[in-house]
N, C-alpha and C positions, 0 to 999 in steps of 0.2 A: 859135466857143467858145459852149456855153449859160450864160446867167444865170438868175438868178430871174426877171427879166422874159419869160423863153421860157417857163415855166410857167402859159400863159394860157389854158390850155384844163385846166387841172391836172394835168398830166404834159409830157413833154416829147416833144413832136410834131415828130421830126427824122426824115427818111427812112432806111432801112438798108439797104445795097446787097442785092440780090435774090444774091448770092453766097456771104451768110455764114451758118452753120452756127447758129444761135441760140443752142442748147445749149452747143453747144461755146466758143462765144464768152462766154458767161453765164459757163461755169466757168473759162476763165482771166481774165477780169475781177477774178472773184472771188479767185482764185487771188494776182492783181494788186496788188489792193488791200487783200486780209486782209478781205477780205468776206464774210458767212454771209445767207443765204436762210433766212427763217425764214416757213412758209407753215401757215395756218388749214388744217384738214380740211376746209371747206366752198370750198376754191379749185378753180378747175378743175385736172381732172386731171394736163394737163401741167407746171403750173406746183408740183403736189405731188411730183411726179417727179424735177426737176430740186432740189426744196428740201433744204438740208443738216439741215433739222430740219423736222419737220410737228407738229403738235399744238393741242391746243384753248386757250383764252385762258389759264386757268392755267400750263398747261405752257409758253406761249409767253412769258409772263411770269417764269415760273423761269428757261428755259432764257436769257432774255437778261441775266439776273444773272451765269451761269457762262460766259456766249462772252467768248472772249478777242481776237475780231474787232472790227479799229477801224471796222468799217462795217454795220450790221446793216440788212439791206433784206427791210421788215415788209412780206408778203404777205399781206393780209386786210382789214382795212378803217381808217378813219383811228384809232378809239379806240385799238386796239392799236399804233399806232405809238406813238401818245401814250403808252401805257402802258412800251413801251419806252425811251422817251425819257428817261421819269419816275424809272423805276428804272435807266438807265443814261446819267446828263447829258453825261460825257465823252465817249462815243460819238455817232457820226453817226449817224442812223436817218434811212432814205429809207425811202418808200412810194412804189410804181409810178405812182400815179392817184390825188390830194387830192379826187378825186371821189367817192371808193370808202366812201361814209358809212355809216352804220346808223341804222335805223328806230328802232330801240328807243332810243337817243342821242338821235334827233331828237326823239324822243315826252317830251323831258325837258329842255326849255329851262331853263338856270341860272337867268334871273329868276324865272319863275313858281316852278323847286325850291324857291329861298331865302323866297318868300313863302309857300310853302307847309309848311316847317320851321319856319318864326318861329310858328306857329299850337301848335307842339308845341317849347317850351322847354324841357325835361328829359328829349326823349326821345334815346336814343343812335341815330344816322343809319346806317342799311346800306343800301349802294346798289351793285347791280346792277356788275360792270366795263365791263359795255355803255355806258358814260356816257362823256360829254366829263371833259378833265380839271379844267374847269373845276366842274364837278357833282362831282367827286371830292375838290374841297378844300373842299367844302362837309362831307364827308362824314367820319365818325368810323370806319368799317369799311369795307371793301370786298370783296366777293363774286362769287366765280362759281357758277355749278350747279355745279361737281363738287363744291365745299368750302362753300355756304352753308348747309345743316344740321349739318355739322361745326363750324362756327363759331358759328349759333345757341345750339347746344347748348351752349358755353362761357360762355356769357352768362348772367350772374345769373335764375334764374326768374321776381323779381318785375322785372324791367328793362323798361322803357317800350321800344319799337321800332318806328322809323318805317324803312319799307323801300320804294326805289326803282330802276327806273322799271316793272320787270316785274310787273304786276299777278297775270298766269297763276305765274309761278314763287315771289312773295309768297304765293298763297292756297297754292301746294303746300306750301312750308315751313311755313306756320301748321298746316296739315294734319298732317307728319309730325313737329314738335316741340311741338304744342299751343300754342305762340303764338296770341298775337291782335296782330301786329305792323300797323299802320296803313299801308296802300297806296296808293303811287302809283298813278294810271291810265295805265301805260304797257304797251307791247304790242311784240313784233315781226312784221313784216309777213309774217315765210315762214311762220312757226309759226301764227297765228291765221288763216291760208289753209287750215288741211287739210281737209278734207272727210270728217265721220265716217259721213256715208251712203255715199261712195266706198267707204271703209275698211272699212267692216261688209261691203260688197258683195266687197271683194276677198279677207276674212277666210272666205266663201263656197267663193271659186275657190280659195284657201290655206286649207282647213281644218285642217292641220298646223303653219301658221305660227307663228309670234308677234309678236306688235304688238310693237314696242319705239319707246315715245317719249320725248322729251326733254321737260325741266318747262316750257318756254315753250308749250307745247301749251296749249288752253283744258279747262278741268276735265271735259266730259262725253267726250273722246278720254281725257285718262288714266284715266278710270272702267273703260275697257274694254281698256289696256293690260296687259301680260303684263309690261313690265318700264320702269320710267320712270329715266330718270338723264342725267347731263350727254353731250356727244359722245364723249370720251372714257369714261365707264361702258358707252355702247350699243358701241362698238367693243370693248370688254372683254368686256363678256356674250357678244356674238355669238359672240366667238373661242374662248371657256372652254365654253360651250353644246354640249351633245351634240345638239341640234336641227340640221335641215337647210333649214329655211326661215322666214324672218323679213321681218314689213313694217316699212318706217323710217320713223317719224315725225318727223324732224329734217331738214336742208338736206341734199339727196341729193348732196352732194359727200365725204360721208363715206365712200359705199356703194364709191366705189375703194377706199381704202383696207380696208373691211372684205372687196373682192375679192381683194384683194393676199395677206392675210393666211389667208384662208379659202376657196380656188379653188375648195372643193367644195360649196363651200354657195351657196346661191340667196338674193340681197337682192333684196327689190320697193320700189322708191318710194314712201311715202304719196303718192296723189295731192292736190292741192288742189284749192279748189273751180272754178275758172273756169280750167283747164286742160285740152287733150286729149294731150298729149306725156304725161302719167303723172309728172312728175317737178316737185317744189317746189323751184325754186331762188330764191338771193338776189344781185339783180340787182346790189347793189352789189359782192358777193364777184366778182363775175363783169366787173368791170370792168378787172382786171389781168391781163395778157397777156405772152407771154414780149418781145414787140416792145418794151410798155414798161419790163419790167425792165431789159433790154439798153439802153435810154435811160438810164432810172435808173443804170446803175453806169457807164455811162460820162461821163454828166456832174455824177455825184454830185447829183441832183434828182430830185425836188422832197423836199426835207429838213425832216423835224418841228421846228418851233420853239413853245416856250413859255414865257408868261410867267413870271420867274423865282419869282415871288411864288407864282403857281397852283400851280407845279411844285413849290416846296418844301411848300406846304400839301396838295398831291395823295400828294405824296410818303409822309404820315405814315398814310392809310389803305389804302394797298395794302402797307406794308412792313406795319403791321397786319396783316391778311391773309394775307400769307406767314407770317408768324411764330404764325400760328395755324392755319397748316393742316398 
C-alpha cells in the first residue's frame, strides 16, 4: 500500500501490469471512487481525451466549484491543483505529478513578492492565477487571461494597481484598459520563447493564415497578431471564424481541441526560437501521463495540501475573481 513516503519522486512510481488497459482502468477507478479528471488544454492529447472536463485556468476553477465528485484529479500544473483545493477544501484534490510546476509561478517567490508590494502600501494587488497559494494569500484579486481586462475595467479609474507576475500580460492589459499598473517582472518560459522571425516566415508560407496569440507573448509578437486572447478565447475564435488556416502562438496542446472541433481547418503551431520540431510545449504540463493518473487514482496520492491560514487568505482573492467574472 502506498503512503505519503511513497511519493519520493513527486509521483507514485509503482509498476503497472502490462495487461491493463489504462483508459478502461482509469474510467473504472473514477466510477468506483466518485472521481473526476479535469485537464488543461495544454495537457498531452491522450489525457485530454479521457478527461471528464477540459478547459483553461478560469474554466477549471469554475468547474471545481460545480462538481459533485469526492475526488478531483487535476491534470495541469501544481498551482491549478492548489486553486481547486482552495475552492473545494472538503474535496480530495490529487495531482498526478507534484513536479508539474510553472515557470511563471516560479518567477514570483512569495518572499520577494511580499517585499515588492510593501513598496506600494496603498495599491490594490492583482495577481495572475498562475501563482502559488502563498502569493494568492498576499493578493486582493486574482485574474486569468480570460477575465483580466474585464476585472480591471470594473475597478475605479483612479485606483492604484499592482499586477504580477506576468509582465507581458500586465503590459497588454495596461494597453487595452489605459491603466498604468505597476508590473512585477515575471514571464512564462513557453510564451517568451516564440520566434517572431520564424512566425513571420510562416506568414509568408501561409499568406491567408491568421496569427492567434496569447497575451503572455512578448509585445512585438502581439503587434503582428490578428487576434489576441486567452486559451479559451483563441479556441472560440478559431471555431467561429470563417477562415481556414491559423498560426497558433500559445502552448501547442490547444491545437488538439482546435482540430477536434474544426477538422476541416488547418492549425499550424508557432515555433519557438530553439526548436526544430516546430512545436512549443510546456515541459511541466507534459510530465503528466496515463500511468501516473492510474497510480494517482489507485493510491489517492499525491494529494494537494495547503496551510489553513494561507488557504483562507488565498480563497478571498479567488472568490473575488469569480464574483467579478
